[in-house]
C-alpha positions in Angstrom: 23.1 27.9 20.0 21.5 26.9 16.7 19.0 24.0 16.4 21.5 22.2 14.2 23.7 21.7 17.2 21.0 20.1 19.4 21.3 16.3 19.3 20.4 15.3 22.9 18.4 16.8 25.7 21.6 17.4 27.6 22.5 20.0 25.0 19.9 22.5 26.4 20.5 22.0 30.1 22.6 25.2 30.5 20.4 27.4 28.4 19.1 30.7 29.7 15.4 31.4 29.5 16.1 33.7 26.5 18.0 31.0 24.7 15.2 28.5 25.3 12.7 31.1 23.8 14.9 31.6 20.8 15.2 27.8 20.4 11.4 27.5 20.5 11.1 29.8 17.6 13.7 27.9 15.6 11.8 24.6 16.3 8.6 26.2 15.1 10.2 27.3 11.9 11.7 23.8 11.4 8.4 22.1 11.9 6.5 24.5 9.6 9.1 24.0 6.8 9.5 20.2 7.1 5.9 19.4 7.4 5.1 21.5 4.3 6.9 18.8 2.4 5.9 15.6 4.3 2.6 16.6 5.9 1.9 15.5 9.5 0.4 16.7 12.7 1.3 20.3 12.5 -1.1 22.2 14.9 -0.7 19.8 17.9 3.1 20.0 17.8 3.3 23.8 17.4 1.2 24.0 20.5 3.7 22.1 22.8 7.0 23.5 21.8 7.8 25.4 25.0 6.2 22.7 27.2 8.4 20.0 25.7 11.5 22.2 25.9 10.9 22.8 29.6 10.3 19.1 30.4 13.5 18.1 28.7 15.3 21.0 30.4 14.3 20.0 33.9 14.1 16.3 33.7 16.5 13.5 32.7 15.1 11.5 29.8 15.2 8.5 29.4 15.8 7.9 33.2 12.8 10.1 33.8 9.8 8.8 31.9 8.0 11.2 29.6 4.8 9.6 28.5 2.9 11.1 25.6 -0.8 10.5 25.3 -1.7 9.6 21.7 1.9 10.5 20.6 1.1 12.7 17.6 2.3 15.7 19.6 5.8 14.3 20.1 7.7 15.9 17.1 9.5 18.4 19.4 10.5 15.5 21.6 11.9 13.7 18.6 13.8 16.8 17.5 15.4 17.1 21.0 16.3 13.4 21.2 18.5 13.2 18.1 16.0 12.6 15.2 15.7 16.0 13.5 17.8 14.8 10.6 15.1 12.1 9.8 12.2 14.6 9.5 12.5 14.5 5.7 11.2 10.9 6.0 8.4 11.7 8.5 5.4 9.2 8.1 6.9 7.8 5.0 7.5 4.1 4.3 10.5 2.9 6.5 10.9 6.5 7.7 10.4 8.4 10.9 7.1 7.5 12.7 4.6 10.2 13.3 3.9 8.8 16.7 6.1 7.7 19.6 8.0 4.5 18.6 9.9 2.5 21.2 12.2 1.0 18.5 13.3 4.4 17.3 14.8 5.7 20.5 15.4 4.9 24.2 13.7 8.2 24.9 10.4 6.8 23.6 9.0 4.8 26.5 5.4 4.4 25.6 3.6 4.0 22.3 0.0 5.1 21.7 -2.2 6.0 18.7 -5.4 6.1 20.7 -6.0 8.7 23.4 -6.5 8.4 27.2 -3.7 5.8 27.8 -0.9 7.9 29.3 -2.2 8.0 32.9 -2.7 4.3 33.2 0.8 3.7 31.7 2.3 6.3 34.1 0.7 4.6 37.1 2.2 1.3 36.0 5.6 2.8 35.7 5.4 4.6 39.0 4.4 1.3 40.7 7.2 -0.5 39.0 9.7 2.2 40.0 8.7 2.0 43.7 8.6 -1.8 43.8 12.1 -1.9 42.3 13.4 0.7 44.7 14.4 3.1 41.9 14.4 6.9 41.9 13.1 8.6 38.8 10.3 10.9 37.8 7.2 9.8 35.9 5.6 12.5 33.8 2.4 11.9 31.8 1.1 14.4 29.2 -2.5 14.2 28.4 -4.8 16.6 26.5 -8.1 18.0 27.7 -9.9 16.1 25.0 -8.4 12.8 26.1 -9.7 13.5 29.6 -13.2 12.5 28.5 -12.0 9.0 27.9 -13.2 6.6 30.5 -9.8 5.0 30.9 -8.3 8.4 31.8 -10.9 8.9 34.5 -10.3 5.4 35.9 -6.6 6.2 36.1 -7.2 9.5 37.8 -9.2 7.8 40.4 -6.6 5.2 41.1 -3.6 7.6 41.1 -5.4 9.8 43.6 -6.0 6.8 45.8 -2.5 5.4 45.7 -0.7 8.8 46.1 2.3 7.7 44.1 4.8 10.5 43.2 4.2 11.5 39.6 3.4 14.5 37.5 0.3 14.7 35.2 0.6 17.5 32.6 -2.9 18.5 31.4 -2.3 20.2 28.1 -5.4 22.2 27.7 -5.9 23.7 24.2 -9.7 23.3 24.2 -9.4 20.9 21.3 -8.9 17.2 20.5 -9.3 17.0 16.8 -12.8 18.6 16.8 -13.8 21.1 19.6 -14.2 19.3 22.9 -17.6 18.7 24.4 -18.9 17.7 27.8 -18.9 18.6 31.5 -15.1 18.2 31.9 -14.5 20.6 29.1 -16.9 23.1 30.7 -15.2 22.6 34.0 -11.7 23.4 32.5 -13.2 26.4 30.8 -14.4 27.7 34.1 -10.9 27.3 35.6 -9.3 29.0 32.7 -11.7 32.0 32.8 -12.0 32.5 36.5 -9.6 35.4 37.1 -11.0 35.9 40.7 -9.8 32.4 41.6 -6.4 33.0 40.1 -6.0 36.4 41.8 -7.1 34.9 45.2 -4.7 32.0 44.8 -1.8 34.3 44.0 -2.6 36.5 47.0 -2.8 33.5 49.3 0.6 32.3 48.1 2.2 35.8 48.6 0.7 35.8 52.1 2.4 32.5 53.0 5.7 33.8 51.7 5.6 36.7 54.1 5.2 34.4 57.1 8.7 33.5 58.3 7.8 30.1 59.8 4.5 28.4 59.3 4.0 25.3 61.3 1.6 23.2 63.3 -1.8 24.6 64.0 -1.1 27.8 62.0 -0.2 25.8 58.9 -3.4 23.8 59.1 -5.4 27.0 59.6 -3.9 28.6 56.5 -4.6 25.5 54.4 -8.2 25.4 55.7 -8.4 29.1 54.7 -7.1 28.3 51.2 -9.6 25.5 50.9 -12.5 27.6 52.0 -11.5 30.4 49.6 -11.2 27.8 46.8 -14.7 26.4 47.4 -16.2 29.8 47.6 -14.7 30.9 44.3 -14.6 27.8 42.2 -17.2 25.0 42.6 -15.9 21.4 42.4 -12.2 21.6 42.3 -12.3 18.2 40.8 -8.6 17.3 40.7 -7.8 18.2 44.3 -10.9 16.2 45.4 -9.4 13.2 43.4 -6.2 13.4 45.5 -4.0 15.5 43.3 -2.1 18.7 44.1 -3.3 21.1 41.5 -1.0 23.7 39.9 -2.4 26.1 37.3 -3.6 27.1 35.0 -0.2 28.1 33.5 0.5 29.8 30.2 2.0 27.0 28.2 4.0 29.3 26.1 5.7 31.2 28.9 8.9 29.4 29.6 9.6 31.2 32.9 6.2 30.3 34.3 6.5 26.7 33.1 9.9 26.4 34.8 8.4 27.7 38.1 5.4 25.4 37.9 7.4 22.2 37.3 10.0 23.0 39.9 7.2 23.5 42.4 5.6 20.2 41.2 8.9 18.4 41.7 9.0 19.3 45.4 5.6 17.7 46.1 5.7 14.0 47.3 2.6 12.7 45.7 0.6 13.1 42.5 0.6 16.6 41.0 -1.6 17.9 38.1 0.0 20.8 36.3 -2.7 22.5 34.2 -1.1 24.1 31.1 -3.1 26.2 28.7 -1.7 26.2 25.2 -2.7 27.4 21.7 -3.0 24.7 19.1 -1.1 25.8 16.0 0.9 28.4 18.0 3.1 30.6 15.8 1.6 29.8 12.4 -1.4 31.9 11.8 -3.3 29.5 9.4 -3.0 26.7 12.0 -4.0 29.0 14.9 -7.1 30.2 13.0 -8.2 26.7 12.0 -6.5 24.2 14.2 -9.0 21.6 13.2 -8.0 21.7 9.5 -4.3 21.9 10.5 -4.4 19.1 13.1 -3.1 16.6 10.6 -2.3 17.8 7.1 -0.8 16.7 3.8 2.0 18.6 2.1 1.3 22.4 1.8 2.8 25.4 0.1 4.2 27.9 2.6 3.6 30.9 0.4 -0.1 30.3 0.1 -0.7 28.1 3.2 -2.8 25.9 0.9 -3.1 22.3 1.9 -2.1 20.3 -1.2 -5.0 18.0 -0.5 -7.4 20.8 -1.4 -6.0 20.9 -5.0 -7.1 17.4 -5.7 -10.2 16.9 -7.8 -13.4 16.9 -5.8 -15.4 15.3 -8.6 -15.2 11.9 -6.9 -16.9 12.0 -3.5 -15.3 10.5 -0.4 -16.8 7.4 1.1 -17.4 9.4 4.3 -19.4 12.0 2.4 -21.4 9.3 0.5 -22.3 7.8 3.9 -23.3 11.1 5.4 -25.3 12.3 2.4 -27.1 9.0 2.3 -28.0 9.2 6.0 -29.3 12.7 5.6 -31.6 11.6 2.7 -32.9 8.7 4.8 -33.3 10.8 8.0 -35.6 13.2 6.2 -38.1 10.3 6.0 -37.2 8.5 9.2 -37.3 10.4 12.5 -35.8 7.4 14.4 -32.3 8.1 12.9 -29.8 9.6 15.3 -26.2 10.3 14.3 -23.5 9.5 16.9 -19.8 10.4 16.9 -17.0 10.1 19.4 -15.2 13.5 18.8 -15.0 12.9 15.0 -17.9 14.9 13.5 -15.8 16.2 10.5 -13.7 13.1 10.0 -16.8 10.9 9.7 -18.7 13.7 7.8 -21.4 13.7 10.4 -21.0 17.4 10.7 -23.1 17.6 7.5 -25.8 15.5 9.2 -25.6 17.9 12.2 -26.3 20.9 10.0 -29.5 19.3 8.8 -30.6 17.7 12.1 -28.8 19.4 15.0 -31.2 17.9 17.6 -30.5 14.4 16.2 -26.7 14.6 16.3 -24.8 13.6 19.4 -21.0 14.0 20.0 -20.0 12.2 23.1 -16.3 13.3 23.0 -13.5 10.7 23.1 -15.7 8.0 24.7 -16.3 5.1 22.3 -17.4 2.7 25.0 -20.0 5.1 26.3 -21.2 5.9 22.8 -21.7 2.2 22.0 -23.8 1.5 25.1 -25.7 4.8 24.7 -26.6 3.6 21.2 -27.9 0.4 22.8 -30.1 2.5 25.1 -31.4 4.5 22.2 -32.2 1.4 20.2 -33.9 -0.2 23.2 -36.5 2.5 23.1 -37.2 2.3 19.4 -34.7 4.8 17.9 -32.2 4.0 15.1 -28.8 5.1 16.3 -26.0 5.2 13.7 -22.5 5.3 15.3 -20.0 6.5 12.8 -16.6 5.6 14.1 -13.1 4.8 12.8 -12.3 1.1 12.7 -9.3 1.4 14.9 -11.4 3.3 17.6 -14.3 0.9 17.6 -11.8 -1.7 18.9 -12.0 0.2 22.2 -15.7 -0.7 22.6 -15.5 -4.4 22.1 -17.0 -5.4 25.4 -19.9 -3.0 24.8 -20.4 -4.5 21.3 -20.7 -8.0 22.8 -22.4 -7.3 26.1 -24.7 -4.4 25.5 -25.5 -4.4 21.7 -25.2 -7.9 20.2 -26.2 -9.9 23.2 -29.5 -7.9 23.5 -29.9 -8.0 19.7 -30.6 -4.3 19.5 -31.0 -2.3 16.3 -27.8 -0.3 16.3 -26.0 0.7 13.1 -22.2 0.9 13.0 -20.7 2.9 10.1 -17.1 1.9 10.3 -14.9 4.5 8.6 -11.1 4.2 7.8 -11.4 0.5 7.3 -8.4 -1.3 5.8 -4.9 0.2 5.4 -4.6 3.8 6.4 -1.2 4.7 5.1 1.0 7.2 7.0 -0.9 7.0 10.3 0.6 3.5 10.6 0.1 0.5 12.8 -1.9 2.1 15.6 -4.5 3.2 13.1 -4.7 0.4 10.6 -8.4 -0.5 10.3 -7.8 -4.2 9.7 -9.2 -6.0 12.7 -12.9 -5.1 12.5 -14.0 -8.1 10.5 -12.2 -10.4 12.9 -13.5 -8.9 16.1 -17.1 -8.5 14.8 -17.5 -11.8 12.9 -17.5 -14.1 15.9 -20.1 -12.1 17.8 -23.7 -13.6 17.4 -26.5 -11.6 15.9 -24.5 -8.9 14.0 -24.7 -8.5 10.2 -21.5 -7.2 8.4 -21.4 -5.6 5.0 -18.5 -4.2 2.9 -19.2 -2.1 -0.2 -17.2 -2.6 -3.4 -17.6 1.1 -4.3 -19.3 4.3 -3.2 -22.5 3.5 -5.1 -22.9 0.2 -3.2 -22.2 2.1 0.0 -25.3 4.2 -0.4 -27.3 1.0 -0.8 -25.8 -0.4 2.3 -26.7 2.7 4.3 -30.3 2.1 3.3 -30.1 -1.6 4.0 -28.8 -0.9 7.5 -31.6 1.6 8.2 -34.3 -0.8 6.9 -32.9 -3.8 8.8 -34.8 -4.2 12.1 -33.7 -7.6 13.3 -30.6 -6.6 15.3 -27.2 -4.9 15.0 -25.7 -4.3 11.5 -22.4 -2.8 10.4 -20.8 -1.7 7.2 -17.1 -0.8 6.8 -15.6 1.5 4.1 -12.1 2.9 3.4 -10.5 6.3 3.9 -10.6 8.8 1.0 -12.3 9.1 -2.3 -14.4 6.5 -4.0 -13.4 4.9 -7.3 -15.5 7.1 -9.5 -18.5 5.0 -10.4 -21.9 6.4 -11.4 -24.3 6.8 -8.5 -27.7 5.3 -8.7 -30.5 7.9 -8.3 -32.5 5.6 -6.0 -31.1 3.7 -3.0 -32.2 0.1 -2.7 -32.2 -2.5 0.0 -29.8 -5.4 -0.5 -30.9 -8.9 0.3 -29.1 -9.9 3.5 -26.3 -12.4 2.8 -26.4 -12.0 -1.0 -23.2 -11.9 -3.1 -22.8 -10.9 -6.7 -20.7 -12.3 -9.5 -19.2 -9.2 -11.2 -17.1 -11.3 -13.8 -17.7 -14.8 -15.0 -14.8 -17.3 -15.0 -14.0 -21.0 -14.9 -11.2 -22.6 -13.0 -10.5 -20.1 -10.2 -12.8 -17.6 -8.4 -11.7 -14.6 -6.3 -14.0 -13.8 -3.4 -13.2 -10.2 -2.7 -14.6 -7.4 -0.4 -14.4 -3.7 -0.5 -11.6 -2.1 -2.6 -10.2 -5.5 -3.3 -13.0 -6.2 -5.8 -11.6 -3.6 -8.1 -8.1 -5.1 -7.6 -9.4 -8.5 -8.5 -11.1 -7.1 -11.7 -7.8 -5.6 -12.8 -6.1 -8.9 -12.3 -8.8 -10.6 -14.3 -8.3 -8.2 -17.2 -4.6 -9.1 -17.3 -5.2 -12.8 -17.0 -7.7 -12.7 -19.9 -4.9 -11.7 -22.1 -3.5 -15.1 -21.5 -6.8 -16.8 -21.9 -7.3 -17.4 -18.2 -10.8 -16.5 -17.2 -10.8 -15.5 -13.6 -14.2 -15.3 -11.9 -14.6 -12.3 -9.6 -17.2 -12.3 -6.8 -18.2 -9.4 -4.7 -18.5 -11.1 -1.3 -20.2 -8.0 0.1 -21.7 -9.8 3.1 -19.0 -11.2 5.4 -21.8 -12.2 7.8 -23.9 -14.0 6.9 -22.1 -15.6 4.1 -23.8 -16.4 0.8 -24.1 -20.2 1.6 -25.9 -20.9 -1.7 -23.1 -19.4 -3.8 -20.4 -21.2 -1.7 -22.2 -24.5 -2.3 -22.3 -23.8 -6.0 -18.6 -23.1 -6.1 -18.0 -26.4 -4.3 -20.2 -28.2 -6.8 -18.2 -26.7 -9.6 -14.9 -27.6 -7.8 -13.4 -24.2 -8.4 -10.3 -23.1 -6.6 -10.8 -20.0 -4.5 -8.9 -17.0 -3.5 -10.2 -14.9 -0.7 -9.1 -11.3 -0.9 -9.6 -8.7 1.8 -7.9 -5.6 3.2 -8.4 -7.0 6.6 -6.8 -9.5 9.0 -6.4 -13.0 7.4 -7.0 -14.5 10.8 -10.7 -14.2 11.6 -11.7 -12.5 8.4 -13.7 -13.4 5.3 -11.3 -16.2 4.3 -11.4 -17.8 7.8 -15.2 -17.7 7.7 -15.3 -19.4 4.3 -12.9 -22.1 5.5 -15.2 -22.6 8.6 -18.2 -23.0 6.4 -16.7 -25.7 4.3 -15.4 -27.5 7.4 -18.9 -27.4 8.9 -20.4 -28.7 5.6 -17.7 -31.4 5.5 -16.5 -30.3 2.1 -12.8 -31.0 2.4 -11.6 -31.0 -1.2 -11.8 -27.2 -1.8 -8.5 -25.5 -2.7 -8.4 -22.1 -1.0 -5.7 -19.4 -0.9 -6.2 -16.6 1.6 -4.9 -13.1 0.8 -5.1 -10.3 3.3 -3.4 -8.5 6.2 -0.7 -10.8 7.8 -0.1 -11.7 11.4 2.1 -8.8 12.2 1.7 -5.0 12.5 2.4 -3.1 9.3 4.1 0.2 9.9 3.4 3.6 8.4 3.9 4.5 4.7 1.8 5.0 1.7 -1.0 2.5 1.1 0.7 1.5 -2.1 3.8 0.4 -0.3 1.8 -1.2 2.5 -0.1 -3.3 -0.1 3.1 -4.3 -1.8 4.6 -5.4 1.5 1.8 -7.7 2.3 1.1 -8.9 -1.2 -2.2 -7.2 -2.0 -1.4 -6.4 -5.6 -2.5 -7.4 -9.0 0.8 -9.2 -9.6 0.4 -11.3 -6.5 -3.2 -12.2 -7.4 -2.1 -13.3 -10.9 0.7 -15.4 -9.4 -1.7 -17.1 -7.0 -4.3 -17.8 -9.8 -1.6 -19.4 -12.0 -0.4 -21.5 -9.1 -3.9 -22.8 -8.5 -4.4 -23.5 -12.2 -1.2 -25.4 -12.3 -2.1 -27.4 -9.2 -5.4 -28.5 -11.0 -3.5 -29.5 -14.1 -1.1 -31.6 -12.0 -4.0 -33.3 -10.3 -5.8 -34.0 -13.6 -2.6 -35.6 -15.0 
């Protein structure tokens, strides 16, 4: 049967092993072809083709619950559940989501863009199933990288205690986005490599099969023998000690072995962990060779396997590289500086820092909570930890920010990457809530650079600041192409700058929105409307003096931020005027609305929420007309 004829999981139920293998190759070819046009998470999905096929072959989705951790490895699942015809719109505005999306299909039962969530969700679904007296399977897929997340370990502990019937599939490809680190990774490596254990386990199973009837005392003796052999050969046996029945490791690309393993798992009344070893990027040599590069890619040409992103001009540095280069320069003079990442060394460009200072670079794996509190410990003893982390992932460490860093007023630096709209990664990755969740915490300073040149000055400002925690946020991708100052300077905390003089209306903008405001001002000047543009680069503390001057001049204000309107810069300014009992100010807030904006290009996302030159002009004219009406 051809892939074109597969529209539902039931279509593969009667396939032979050979037919499933042939379908796997068709699916790989489909993904490689389609993603060459749209881009997407290629390597993770090529690695789970056979695994996903077997799960849909054996189980009955959506009655049986397939829960994908993170969800970016769900493309094969989407193909098998009737969405292959939508792949031309993958990750595009109003198109097919690159993650699991409950509104897309009844087969999508759990949404996640952050890792380490699937086991907790599975436990909740297993409890609900049993409380409701229902009869279905719960299968959670989780990667070896996600196992480092504290939430996953908490769930493993609880599942092993409760003994609910479920299957945990550990997809072990030795990678998250970057190579995995830590004791759990080393433990899994030991299991993968220990051929003596595998051989002994196989021999024990064959021995049991030869005994016609194993019961009572003999059965217990055999189990004790297996346990003794297990402890002699492999130290730890972590998962069985946590209460799981462990099956594996299994070749994740061998359909026959996968079928045997999951049929065996299905017979066990309790939690089972099936350890599946896969190759990230399987079947496409460029992705197998460099699965990190091919984890998530833009459009590429098949004949050259050249990612189209690489063809873009490299003349303008990315914000991430400006941050890393600045930190390297400063670390040469300041031995207190320590770089911290949570499994994102390349994404945050701290891999460059690691090249220069390997002993001062720490990758904790997918463990943002641990990283944040570890930074507090470093700062407590006089070091200067710099935690480079995506905005959406820092959300996971909110309690640690409050309790361990800010409450103790420790000198931790947060370099918040991917701030603002992130385009095709969509709503789970939008970096729009950081200003809101940081702004109300005492002691922290928050900065936002208008361009890459100002970012390098903010890096120096953060390192020089020794009165508590400090954060700066910056967007994904290249800067705007400004000239870079040769010398970095320390900014005065809480200081704003007027980048364009005006009269009736002032725009208070942060980050990339400063450039947008300047473009609007250029257009308005053609109509003799002089818009003042202010770079409100410190969101906390605000520039109280400038806010008071604006009130004295009775200018109307527009606050402009690529961040949540609720709790962001605009909210802080409104609170300032309320506290000062200045009630006559006319203020229009522009920013991210009170709903989740889905995937698509940043251009379309900004148009949807009104962060455009045209909308700024419309709001300026409206405020000017309001003043005219008041004067008459």
